[in-house]
C-alpha positions in Angstrom: 79.5 99.1 107.0 81.5 101.1 104.5 81.5 99.2 101.3 77.7 99.6 100.7 77.5 103.0 102.2 80.4 104.3 100.1 79.8 102.1 97.0 80.1 105.2 94.7 83.7 105.5 95.8 84.4 101.7 96.1 87.6 101.9 94.2 88.9 104.7 96.3 87.8 102.8 99.5 89.7 99.7 98.3 92.8 101.8 97.6 92.7 103.4 101.0 92.4 100.2 102.9 94.7 98.0 100.7 97.4 100.5 99.6 97.3 103.1 102.3 96.3 100.5 104.9 93.7 102.7 106.5 91.1 101.3 108.9 87.5 101.2 107.8 86.8 104.2 109.9 89.6 106.2 108.3 88.6 105.2 104.8 85.0 106.1 105.5 86.1 109.6 106.7 88.2 110.1 103.5 85.3 108.9 101.2 82.9 111.2 103.0 85.2 114.2 102.7 85.9 113.6 99.0 82.2 113.1 98.2 81.5 116.4 100.0 84.1 118.2 97.8 82.8 116.6 94.6 79.2 117.7 95.6 80.2 121.3 96.4 82.6 121.7 93.5 80.9 120.2 90.5 83.4 121.7 88.0 86.8 120.7 89.2 89.7 123.1 88.6 92.6 124.2 90.7 90.9 127.6 91.2 87.4 126.2 92.1 89.0 123.8 94.6 91.0 126.5 96.2 88.0 128.7 96.5 86.0 125.9 98.1 88.7 125.0 100.6 89.1 128.7 101.6 85.4 128.9 102.4 85.7 126.4 105.3 87.4 126.7 108.7 91.2 126.3 109.0 91.0 122.9 110.7 88.4 121.6 108.2 90.5 123.0 105.3 93.6 121.0 106.2 91.6 117.8 106.6 89.8 118.3 103.3 93.0 119.0 101.5 94.6 115.8 102.9 91.6 113.8 101.8 91.7 115.4 98.3 95.4 114.8 97.9 94.8 111.1 98.6 92.1 111.1 96.0 94.4 112.7 93.5 97.1 110.1 94.3 94.5 107.3 93.9 93.4 108.7 90.5 97.0 109.1 89.4 97.7 105.5 90.1 95.0 104.8 87.5 96.4 107.2 84.9 93.7 109.8 85.6 94.8 113.4 86.2 92.8 115.3 88.8 93.4 118.9 89.8 95.0 120.0 93.1 93.8 123.3 94.7 95.9 126.3 93.6 97.9 128.1 96.3 95.9 131.0 97.4 98.3 132.9 99.6 102.0 133.2 100.2 103.0 131.5 103.4 104.4 133.8 106.1 107.4 132.7 108.1 106.2 130.5 111.0 107.8 129.8 114.3 107.5 126.1 115.0 107.4 125.0 118.7 107.5 121.3 119.4 108.1 120.3 123.1 111.4 118.5 123.9 109.6 115.4 125.1 107.8 115.1 121.8 111.1 115.5 119.9 112.6 112.8 122.2 109.7 110.5 121.4 110.4 111.1 117.6 114.0 110.3 118.1 113.1 107.1 119.9 110.8 106.0 117.1 113.5 106.8 114.5 116.0 104.8 116.5 113.8 101.8 117.4 111.7 101.3 114.2 112.2 101.2 110.5 110.4 104.5 110.0 112.4 107.6 108.9 111.8 111.3 109.1 110.1 111.4 105.7 107.7 108.6 106.8 106.8 110.5 110.0 105.8 113.7 108.2 103.6 111.8 105.8 101.8 109.7 108.4 98.2 110.3 109.6 96.6 108.9 112.7 94.5 106.7 110.4 97.8 104.9 109.6 98.3 103.9 113.2 96.7 100.7 114.2 96.3 99.0 117.6 96.6 95.3 117.6 95.2 93.5 120.7 97.1 94.2 123.9 100.5 94.5 122.2 102.9 97.1 123.6 103.3 98.4 120.1 101.2 100.0 117.4 101.4 98.8 113.8 102.1 101.8 111.7 101.6 101.7 107.9 104.8 102.6 106.1 104.0 105.1 103.4 104.3 103.9 99.8 105.0 100.3 100.9 101.9 98.2 100.4 101.0 95.9 103.2 104.0 96.8 105.2 103.9 97.9 108.8 106.4 99.1 111.4 105.9 98.2 115.1 106.2 101.4 117.2 106.2 101.4 121.0 102.9 102.9 122.3 104.7 104.9 124.9 106.5 107.0 122.3 103.5 107.4 119.9 101.2 108.3 122.8 103.6 111.0 123.9 103.3 112.5 120.5 99.5 112.1 120.6 99.2 113.9 123.9 100.7 117.0 122.3 99.4 116.7 118.8 95.8 115.7 119.5 94.9 116.5 123.2 91.2 116.3 122.4 91.4 113.1 120.4 92.9 112.6 116.9 91.1 112.6 113.6 92.1 109.8 111.2 93.1 112.3 108.5 95.2 114.5 110.8 99.0 114.2 110.6 100.7 112.6 113.6 103.2 115.5 113.6 101.2 118.7 112.9 102.6 122.3 112.8 100.8 122.9 116.1 98.4 120.9 118.3 95.0 120.2 116.7 96.2 121.3 113.3 95.4 119.3 110.2 98.7 120.5 108.5 101.8 118.3 108.8 105.1 119.8 109.9 107.4 120.2 106.9 110.2 117.7 106.5 113.0 120.3 106.7 111.5 121.9 109.8 111.4 118.5 111.6 115.0 117.8 110.5 116.1 121.2 111.9 114.2 120.7 115.2 115.6 117.3 115.7 119.2 118.5 115.0 118.8 121.3 117.5 117.5 119.0 120.1 120.3 116.6 119.5 122.9 119.3 119.9 121.3 120.5 123.1 121.8 117.0 124.6 125.3 116.7 123.1 124.3 113.4 121.5 
């Protein structure tokens, strides 16, 4: 399927599947997104990238930024510097609301698997693989090639019900700032929410 269709980005495809451990479907989505950006931004600078991403909808913007960040990381691994989009606005203070049952599922994953908080905020749904009828998902551990952590489906599905009620996109974070968002919740925010939840239960 993908290797012929995305032959112009074959190196990126190989990196996504072999280093980021993405499925063919996820890799195809990333290649398609990066190709679209390259087509629409023929002269790549931080400013032209920012202008392009601001021209699309919020949900598409976050997805395209995630895809482009992966492409920049891929290029960097080969010693090639590629621009990231400039920040176009100052972030306003945001109130993050994550249901208690989702935080409990996160705590369970942290307790029962080798994943840590930093891993969780950097994971996308494309990193979560289903293997047969197993009770666990195989989740790619960020920055550890060919390494997966088994995570009980019951916990990951609880997160999925909140984060992606209409179905997940491979490029979307498993822990977004809000349901259906393509932007991951910041590490420090997750740390604070988990600590607050822990205190409320007197753990």
